[in-house]
C-alpha positions, -999 to +999 in steps of 0.1 A: -615+033+802-596+034+770-562+052+764-582+079+740-609+083+764-588+089+792-564+116+777-598+136+765-609+134+802-573+148+816-574+177+790-612+186+802-602+211+822-590+232+797-622+233+777-632+260+801-613+285+779-635+287+748-612+291+726-625+310+692-612+285+665-604+298+628-606+263+604-590+264+576-599+233+551-635+224+559-633+188+539-643+159+564-616+168+581-627+201+593-663+190+596-657+161+628-627+190+640-660+217+640-678+186+662-649+175+687-642+218+691-678+227+698-683+188+726-656+212+737-672+242+744-656+267+720-668+282+688-657+282+654-655+319+649-639+319+613-644+285+584-622+293+556-629+263+525-623+270+485-652+290+485-642+318+502-606+326+505-610+362+508-625+359+543-593+342+553-583+380+564-563+407+593-601+420+603-616+378+605-582+367+627-584+392+651-619+374+664-597+345+664-573+327+694-564+297+675-562+287+636-562+246+631-551+242+589-563+206+572-560+223+539-541+217+511-507+217+502-506+239+479-524+267+503-512+249+539-477+268+539-489+304+530-529+298+556-494+293+582-474+326+573-512+346+572-519+329+611-483+337+619-482+377+608-518+383+627-500+369+655-526+334+662-516+305+667-518+276+639-522+240+639-519+219+611-522+188+598-516+192+567-492+174+548-471+181+509-456+212+513-426+197+540-404+212+516-408+245+529-407+235+565-376+247+576-386+285+567-416+284+583-396+272+612-375+301+605-407+329+600-424+309+637-392+318+658-389+351+641-424+367+648-426+349+680-452+333+672-469+297+682-470+269+654-477+232+657-471+209+634-480+172+639-484+145+605-506+127+630-522+134+661-536+107+664-527+092+699-523+054+682-507+066+653-481+086+680-475+052+702-469+038+666-441+061+656-430+051+695-423+017+692-414+023+651-379+041+660-375+011+688-376-015+667-355+005+642-328+004+670-330-033+677-327-046+642-298-017+632-283-047+644-295-077+622-287-069+585-301-099+571-336-082+573-347-056+552-373-026+558-402-011+537-429+007+546-464-001+532-495+028+536-532+030+513-555+061+522-590+067+507-592+080+471-592+119+477-557+121+495-544+148+474-499+136+482-483+109+485-466+096+505-486+103+532-467+124+562-474+097+583-456+070+560-426+098+556-419+100+593-422+068+600-394+062+572-372+092+582-374+077+619-358+047+603-333+058+581-321+079+624-319+045+637-310+021+610-272+025+598-278+008+562-307+028+554-297+067+545-333+075+526-366+069+512-389+066+484-419+062+464-413+030+448-404-006+453-375-008+434-357+003+459-319+004+464-299-013+492-296+027+514-332+035+508-368+020+522-391+017+496-430+033+505-457+022+489-486+037+486-522+031+479-555+053+477-585+024+477-622+037+492-627+059+521-601+045+543-592+064+571-551+054+573-537+023+577-495+013+580-477-012+585-436-010+585-422-051+574-388-065+579-380-090+556-355-120+555-348-155+538-363-178+566-388-145+588-414-113+582-421-095+608-443-067+601-459-039+622-489-018+616-517+006+624-551+011+613-574+042+622-610+034+622-617+067+626-616+107+616-624+115+659-585+100+671-571+121+640-600+158+651-594+146+695-558+158+695-555+186+663-580+205+694-562+189+721-531+208+700-551+237+699-558+242+736-517+233+744-506+261+723-533+290+736-505+313+755-471+295+745-443+305+718-419+281+696-433+252+677-446+223+691-456+181+681-470+159+699-444+141+716-443+182+733-490+171+738-483+138+752-447+136+767-437+106+751-398+113+752 
């Protein structure tokens, strides 16, 4: 049995809750989320996309148990606050708005709401995050190796670098004393981590962390084979935060550490 199928089965009992879900953003991810949510016996009560934003209002939100946001960087922040105002727990997988994350945290705590954020909802990616942290702590001792990050996504992805790449970089900055910040560039200072972002075709997501010295190259890599793993993680997150209050992440859901 695959790890993903194991997680799916372990959480299957939660489908008895039969939640009413609002989907914010109905692109390819939104459609995949709808499919998986309905497989798990939930009801899609409200779908908001660019053509019906007026329907995202207090009256309609009263019919929703939870919202899942995969919209755009420009709308995610306002969507989150609107859900807080209407006592609707929200799961967000939208990236590109994280300069306002502290404000969201403060608003969530003040209003005693529920917010689940992940830069990536894939189980495999979150295991990759753990591996990246561990390897970063090991490589902290070996100054001869420099480190950079590469990420590749489909051409419709609007933000760069990806939220996943930023998470990888920030975790390395915490682990490697000689690195202080990341930069979206090939040309960086010694204390910076280069992130290289590529947009190609319909790539679901490829992330690589590279360590290189004059003698060696060490690489760790994650490749997403479909959107299903991301969508399943988002639906599991929505099931997880029902009737909870606070701020949650994939570490809480998967109990990785």
